C-alpha positions as CSV (number, residue, x, y, z in Angstrom):
1,X,200.3,40.7,129.0
2,X,198.0,43.5,127.9
3,X,195.5,45.6,129.8
4,X,191.9,44.4,130.0
5,X,190.3,46.2,127.1
6,X,186.7,45.0,127.9
7,X,184.3,47.8,129.0
8,X,184.1,46.3,132.5
9,X,187.9,46.2,132.8
10,X,188.2,49.8,131.5
11,X,185.5,51.0,133.9
12,X,187.2,49.3,136.8
13,X,190.4,51.2,136.1
14,X,188.6,54.5,135.6
15,X,186.7,54.2,138.8
16,X,189.9,53.4,140.7
17,X,191.5,56.6,139.3
18,X,188.3,58.5,140.1
19,X,188.5,57.4,143.7
20,X,192.0,58.6,143.9
21,X,191.1,61.9,142.3
22,X,188.1,62.5,144.6
23,X,190.1,61.9,147.7
24,X,192.9,64.2,146.6
25,X,190.3,66.9,145.6
26,X,188.3,66.6,148.8
27,X,191.2,66.5,151.2
28,X,193.1,69.1,149.2
29,X,190.2,71.5,149.4
30,X,190.5,71.4,153.2
31,X,193.8,73.2,152.9
32,X,192.5,76.5,151.5
33,X,192.6,79.8,153.3
34,X,192.3,83.2,151.6
35,X,196.1,83.5,151.1
36,X,196.4,80.0,149.6
37,X,198.6,78.7,152.4
38,X,198.3,75.2,153.8
39,X,196.1,75.3,156.9
40,X,196.4,71.8,158.2
41,X,199.2,69.4,159.3
42,X,199.4,65.7,158.7
43,X,198.4,65.0,162.3
44,X,195.4,67.3,162.1
45,X,193.1,65.7,159.4
46,X,189.7,67.3,159.6
47,X,186.6,65.2,160.5
48,X,184.5,64.0,157.6
49,X,182.7,64.1,155.4
50,X,185.2,65.9,153.1
51,X,183.4,67.6,150.2
52,X,184.8,67.3,146.7
53,X,184.7,70.2,144.3
54,X,184.1,70.8,140.6
55,X,187.2,68.7,139.9
56,X,185.5,65.5,141.0
57,X,182.0,66.5,139.6
58,X,183.4,67.0,136.1
59,X,185.5,63.9,136.3
60,X,182.3,62.0,137.1
61,X,180.8,63.2,133.8
62,X,184.0,62.0,132.0
63,X,183.6,58.5,133.4
64,X,179.8,58.4,132.9
65,X,180.2,59.4,129.2
66,X,183.0,56.7,128.7
67,X,180.8,54.1,130.4
68,X,177.9,54.9,128.1
69,X,179.7,55.6,124.8
70,X,183.0,53.8,125.3
71,X,184.7,57.0,124.0
72,X,184.4,60.7,124.4
73,X,181.2,62.1,122.8
74,X,181.7,65.8,123.0
75,X,178.0,66.7,122.9
76,X,177.2,64.2,125.6
77,X,180.1,65.4,127.7
78,X,179.1,69.1,127.4
79,X,175.5,68.2,128.2
80,X,176.5,66.2,131.3
81,X,178.8,69.0,132.5
82,X,175.9,71.5,132.2
83,X,173.1,69.4,133.6
84,X,175.1,68.3,136.6
85,X,176.7,71.5,137.6
86,X,176.4,72.2,141.3
87,X,177.0,75.9,141.9
88,X,178.5,75.2,145.3
89,X,181.4,73.2,144.0
90,X,183.7,76.0,143.2
91,X,183.4,76.4,139.4
92,X,185.4,79.3,137.9
93,X,183.2,82.2,136.7
94,X,184.0,81.7,133.0
95,X,183.2,78.0,132.9
96,X,180.2,78.5,135.2
97,X,178.7,81.0,132.8
98,X,179.4,78.7,129.8
99,X,177.6,75.8,131.4
100,X,174.6,78.0,132.3
101,X,174.4,79.1,128.7
102,X,174.7,75.5,127.5
103,X,171.7,74.6,129.7
104,X,169.8,77.5,128.1
105,X,170.4,76.1,124.6
106,X,173.7,77.6,123.7
107,X,176.2,75.9,121.4
108,X,179.3,74.8,123.5
109,X,181.5,75.1,120.4
110,X,180.8,78.8,120.0
111,X,180.8,79.5,123.7
112,X,184.0,77.7,124.5
113,X,185.8,79.2,121.5
114,X,184.7,82.7,122.5
115,X,186.2,82.6,126.0
116,X,188.9,85.1,126.8
117,X,188.4,87.2,123.7
118,X,188.5,84.2,121.4
119,X,191.7,82.7,122.8
120,X,189.9,80.0,124.7
121,X,190.6,79.1,128.4
122,X,194.1,78.0,129.2
123,X,193.0,77.1,132.8
124,X,193.7,73.7,134.5
125,X,190.1,72.6,134.3
126,X,190.5,70.1,131.5
127,X,193.5,68.5,133.2
128,X,192.0,68.3,136.6
129,X,189.2,66.0,135.5
130,X,190.9,63.7,133.0
131,X,193.0,61.1,134.9
132,X,190.2,58.5,134.9
133,X,190.1,58.7,131.1
134,X,193.8,57.8,131.0
135,X,193.2,54.8,133.2
136,X,190.4,53.7,130.9
137,X,192.8,53.7,128.0
138,X,195.7,51.9,129.8
139,X,196.0,49.6,126.8
140,X,196.5,52.5,124.4
141,X,198.2,55.6,125.7
142,X,198.2,57.3,122.3
143,X,194.4,56.9,122.2
144,X,194.3,58.3,125.8
145,X,195.9,61.5,124.6
146,X,193.6,61.7,121.6
147,X,190.5,61.3,123.7
148,X,191.8,63.7,126.3
149,X,192.3,66.3,123.5
150,X,188.7,65.8,122.4
151,X,187.4,66.0,125.9
152,X,189.0,69.4,126.5
153,X,187.2,71.4,123.8
154,X,183.7,71.7,125.4
155,X,185.2,74.0,128.1
156,X,188.9,74.6,127.2
157,X,190.1,75.3,123.7
158,X,193.4,77.1,124.3
159,X,196.3,74.8,123.2
160,X,198.0,74.9,126.6
161,X,194.8,73.6,128.4
162,X,194.5,70.9,125.8
163,X,198.1,69.8,126.1
164,X,197.8,69.8,129.9
165,X,194.9,67.4,129.7
166,X,196.7,65.2,127.2
167,X,199.7,65.0,129.6
168,X,197.7,64.0,132.6
169,X,195.8,61.4,130.6
170,X,199.0,60.0,129.2
171,X,200.5,59.7,132.7
172,X,197.4,57.9,134.1
173,X,197.4,55.5,131.1
174,X,201.1,54.6,131.7
175,X,200.6,54.2,135.4
176,X,197.6,51.9,134.9
177,X,199.4,49.8,132.3
178,X,199.9,46.0,133.1
179,X,203.0,45.3,135.2
180,X,202.6,48.4,137.3
181,X,203.7,51.9,136.8
182,X,207.1,52.7,135.2
183,X,209.8,54.4,137.1
184,X,209.7,58.2,137.4
185,X,212.0,59.0,134.6
186,X,210.4,56.5,132.3
187,X,207.0,57.9,133.1
188,X,208.1,61.4,132.1
189,X,209.8,60.1,129.0
190,X,206.6,58.4,128.0
191,X,204.4,61.5,128.7
192,X,206.8,63.9,126.9
193,X,206.8,61.6,123.9
194,X,203.0,61.6,123.7
195,X,202.3,65.4,123.9
196,X,203.2,68.3,121.6
197,X,206.7,69.5,122.4
198,X,206.1,73.1,121.3
199,X,204.0,74.3,124.2
200,X,204.6,75.8,127.6
201,X,203.2,72.6,129.2
202,X,205.7,70.5,127.2
203,X,208.6,72.8,128.2
204,X,207.4,72.5,131.8
205,X,207.3,68.7,131.6
206,X,210.9,68.6,130.3
207,X,212.0,70.9,133.2
208,X,210.1,68.6,135.7
209,X,211.9,65.6,134.3
210,X,215.2,67.3,134.8
211,X,214.3,68.0,138.4
212,X,213.3,64.5,139.5
213,X,216.3,64.2,141.7
214,X,215.4,67.4,143.7
215,X,214.1,66.6,147.1
216,X,212.6,69.9,148.0
217,X,209.1,70.2,146.7
218,X,208.9,73.9,147.5
219,X,212.0,74.6,145.3
220,X,210.4,72.6,142.4
221,X,207.1,74.4,142.8
222,X,208.9,77.7,142.7
223,X,210.3,76.8,139.3
224,X,207.4,74.9,137.8
225,X,204.4,76.6,139.5
226,X,201.8,74.9,141.6
227,X,198.5,76.2,140.3
228,X,198.5,79.6,141.9
229,X,197.8,81.1,138.4
230,X,195.3,78.3,137.7
231,X,196.8,77.8,134.2
232,X,197.6,74.4,132.8
233,X,201.3,75.1,132.4
234,X,201.4,76.4,136.0
235,X,199.8,73.3,137.3
236,X,200.4,70.1,135.3
237,X,204.2,69.8,135.3
238,X,204.5,70.1,139.1
239,X,201.6,67.7,139.7
240,X,203.2,65.1,137.4
241,X,206.6,65.6,139.1
242,X,204.9,65.0,142.5
243,X,203.0,61.9,141.2
244,X,206.1,60.4,139.5
245,X,208.2,60.6,142.7
246,X,205.6,58.7,144.8
247,X,204.1,56.1,142.4
248,X,202.4,53.4,144.5
249,X,202.4,55.6,147.7
250,X,199.3,57.7,147.6
251,X,199.8,59.3,151.1
252,X,203.3,60.5,150.2
253,X,202.2,61.8,146.9
254,X,199.4,63.8,148.5
255,X,201.5,65.4,151.2
256,X,204.3,66.2,148.7
257,X,201.7,68.1,146.6
258,X,199.7,69.8,149.4
259,X,202.6,71.1,151.3
260,X,203.5,73.7,148.7
261,X,200.1,75.4,148.6
262,X,198.7,76.9,145.5
263,X,195.6,75.4,143.8
264,X,195.7,72.5,146.3
265,X,192.5,70.8,145.5
266,X,193.3,70.7,141.8
267,X,197.0,69.7,142.1
268,X,196.0,67.0,144.6
269,X,193.1,65.8,142.3
270,X,195.5,65.4,139.4
271,X,198.1,63.6,141.6
272,X,195.4,61.4,143.2
273,X,194.0,60.4,139.9
274,X,197.3,59.5,138.4
275,X,198.7,57.6,141.4
276,X,195.3,56.0,142.1
277,X,195.3,54.6,138.5
278,X,198.0,52.1,139.6
279,X,197.1,48.9,141.4
280,X,199.3,49.8,144.3
281,X,198.3,53.5,144.4
282,X,194.9,53.4,146.2
283,X,194.3,56.1,148.8
284,X,194.3,55.1,152.5
285,X,191.0,53.5,153.4
286,X,190.6,55.9,156.3
287,X,190.9,58.9,153.9
288,X,188.5,57.4,151.4
289,X,186.0,56.7,154.1
290,X,185.9,60.4,155.0
291,X,185.1,61.6,151.5
292,X,181.4,62.2,150.7
293,X,179.9,59.7,148.3
294,X,180.0,60.3,144.6
295,X,176.8,61.9,143.2
296,X,173.8,59.7,142.8
297,X,173.4,60.6,139.2
298,X,176.8,59.3,138.4
299,X,176.4,56.0,140.3
300,X,173.1,55.3,138.6
301,X,174.5,56.0,135.1
302,X,177.1,53.2,135.2
């Protein structure tokens, strides 16, 4: 049995992953205090509506572009990012300025390549938004990594950021594949086999695979990182470790991720998007009901 490769089937999977991403993002963002320490406990969920951040807003552009073009069109994606940027969603200063300049007529190719003295951004922004693309390409994980790479460049051109996005997309594609997600080790084997090995993200993924039998998330986060540096290699390996250990159990995956602190909205967005890509990985209905609706422009573009 193969995954439904029709546009409708692909969109259904992408939207399921987007729902998981938005819940992880919105609830994860409730855990921030100035010292990046988890503020809430499991029994103290805040009242809704929970607001999502730039993670979800940019993921909406990814899904909208896929729905329209059935692939990543970089110009359309950059334009959507720029046109739909809400300044109150927590964009980083470098990407925020880039999107403003794109709106003013700047060339995203030049602007993105020039970031950080010409090195490009190695932040986790390309990875945080990409899980729905992986779900879209559940029938072709290799194409998922290729399209994820293409999707990174309008904002993140450093190789580590690109590989981070490729890894998250590969994981979501494998989780959304027919027959349900693979086991944790098989998932990591698949992801490691689909991304460049000679990268800090790749090295982190291999360490994460070796730590799958560790039960203490704080210890794993201390080794792998949990987004405190907001870099792809400080974020993606731990997020995929957390997702792999709780496939099909969204609530467990979320709390495993949130409890260690760090860039909680982003790590939980990645985990939510990957776990939510699986048929058994939907977030609890109560949680989904507390998240604010997706933006009107995204819903009308589908």
